[in-house]
N, C-alpha and C positions, 0 to 999 in steps of 0.2 A: 602569300596568304594575302584575300582578297577584304578588302572593305565592309562585307556581309559579313561572311563569314566570321571575321573578327567579332563584329557588334555580338553576331549568335550568341559565340561562346562565352561576352561578360551576361549576355543577360542569364544565360543558364545559370552561369556561374554564382550570381548576383541572387538568383529565383532559387536557388539549391542553399547556399547560405541562410537565406529567410528562412528556408522548411529546419534548416539545422539551429535554428535558434528558437523556432519555433516548437521544438524537440526538443530538445535544452530544456523549454522555459514548462512545459507539459509534466518534465519530465522532475524537476524542482517540484512544484506542487501534488504532487501524487506521492511524491518521497516524505513530505508535510503533513497529507492527507496519512501515511501512512504510521508517519512515528505518534499523531492525534488517537491515531485508532488502537495504534501501539499500545499507548495511555488510559484510555478508555478500559478497552480491556484487561488488564493489572488488577486496576483498582476494581472495574467488575468483580475480578476472582480472588482480592481482596473481600472483599464486602460478602459474597457467595459464602468462602472459608469462613467471618465471624457469623453468618446464618444459618452455616450448618453445624456452627461448634457451638450452638447454642441449644441444639434440638436434643431431645435425648438418646442415648444410645439404644439402636437395638434390642431388641434381646437377641440371645444368645436362643434360638431356637433350632430345630433340629430341622433337617429337611424333612419333605415328606416323602421320601423312600424308605428313611430310618425306622 
Protein backbone atom coordinates (compact mmCIF):
# COMPACT_ATOMS: atom_id res chain seq x y z
CA UNK A 1 0.00 0.00 0.00
CA UNK A 2 1.44 3.37 -0.93
CA UNK A 3 2.24 5.97 1.70
CA UNK A 4 -0.21 8.48 0.17
CA UNK A 5 -3.04 5.95 0.21
CA UNK A 6 -2.33 5.09 3.85
CA UNK A 7 -2.27 8.79 4.79
CA UNK A 8 -5.58 9.34 2.99
CA UNK A 9 -7.19 6.42 4.83
CA UNK A 10 -5.92 7.64 8.19
CA UNK A 11 -7.25 11.13 7.46
CA UNK A 12 -10.61 9.72 6.40
CA UNK A 13 -10.87 7.63 9.58
CA UNK A 14 -9.95 10.61 11.75
CA UNK A 15 -12.65 12.70 10.06
CA UNK A 16 -15.23 9.94 10.56
CA UNK A 17 -14.32 9.64 14.23
CA UNK A 18 -14.82 13.40 14.63
CA UNK A 19 -18.21 13.24 12.92
CA UNK A 20 -19.26 10.35 15.17
CA UNK A 21 -18.15 12.29 18.25
CA UNK A 22 -20.05 15.40 17.09
CA UNK A 23 -23.20 13.37 16.42
CA UNK A 24 -22.95 11.66 19.78
CA UNK A 25 -22.68 15.03 21.52
CA UNK A 26 -25.66 16.39 19.57
CA UNK A 27 -27.69 13.32 20.48
CA UNK A 28 -26.84 13.70 24.16
CA UNK A 29 -27.92 17.36 24.10
CA UNK A 30 -31.18 16.45 22.36
CA UNK A 31 -31.88 13.78 24.96
CA UNK A 32 -31.39 16.34 27.74
CA UNK A 33 -33.79 18.69 25.94
CA UNK A 34 -36.36 15.91 25.55
CA UNK A 35 -36.19 15.06 29.25
CA UNK A 36 -36.53 18.74 30.19
CA UNK A 37 -39.51 19.16 27.87
CA UNK A 38 -41.18 15.99 29.19
CA UNK A 39 -40.90 17.30 32.74
CA UNK A 40 -42.33 20.65 31.67
CA UNK A 41 -45.21 18.96 29.87
CA UNK A 42 -46.04 16.89 32.95
CA UNK A 43 -46.06 20.02 35.10
CA UNK A 44 -48.34 21.73 32.56
CA UNK A 45 -50.68 18.72 32.51
CA UNK A 46 -50.85 18.79 36.32
CA UNK A 47 -51.57 22.51 36.33
CA UNK A 48 -54.34 22.13 33.71
CA UNK A 49 -55.90 19.35 35.76
CA UNK A 50 -55.85 21.60 38.84
CA UNK A 51 -57.50 24.43 36.93
CA UNK A 52 -60.13 22.13 35.44
CA UNK A 53 -60.92 20.73 38.88
CA UNK A 54 -61.75 24.26 40.06
CA UNK A 55 -64.25 24.89 37.27
CA UNK A 56 -67.95 24.43 37.90
CA UNK A 57 -69.46 21.24 36.51
CA UNK A 58 -70.98 21.51 33.06
CA UNK A 59 -74.77 21.47 33.10
CA UNK A 60 -76.39 18.25 31.98
CA UNK A 61 -78.01 19.76 28.93
CA UNK A 62 -79.60 17.57 26.31
CA UNK A 63 -78.14 17.75 22.83
CA UNK A 64 -80.06 20.01 20.41
CA UNK A 65 -81.59 17.10 18.53
CA UNK A 66 -83.78 16.06 21.50
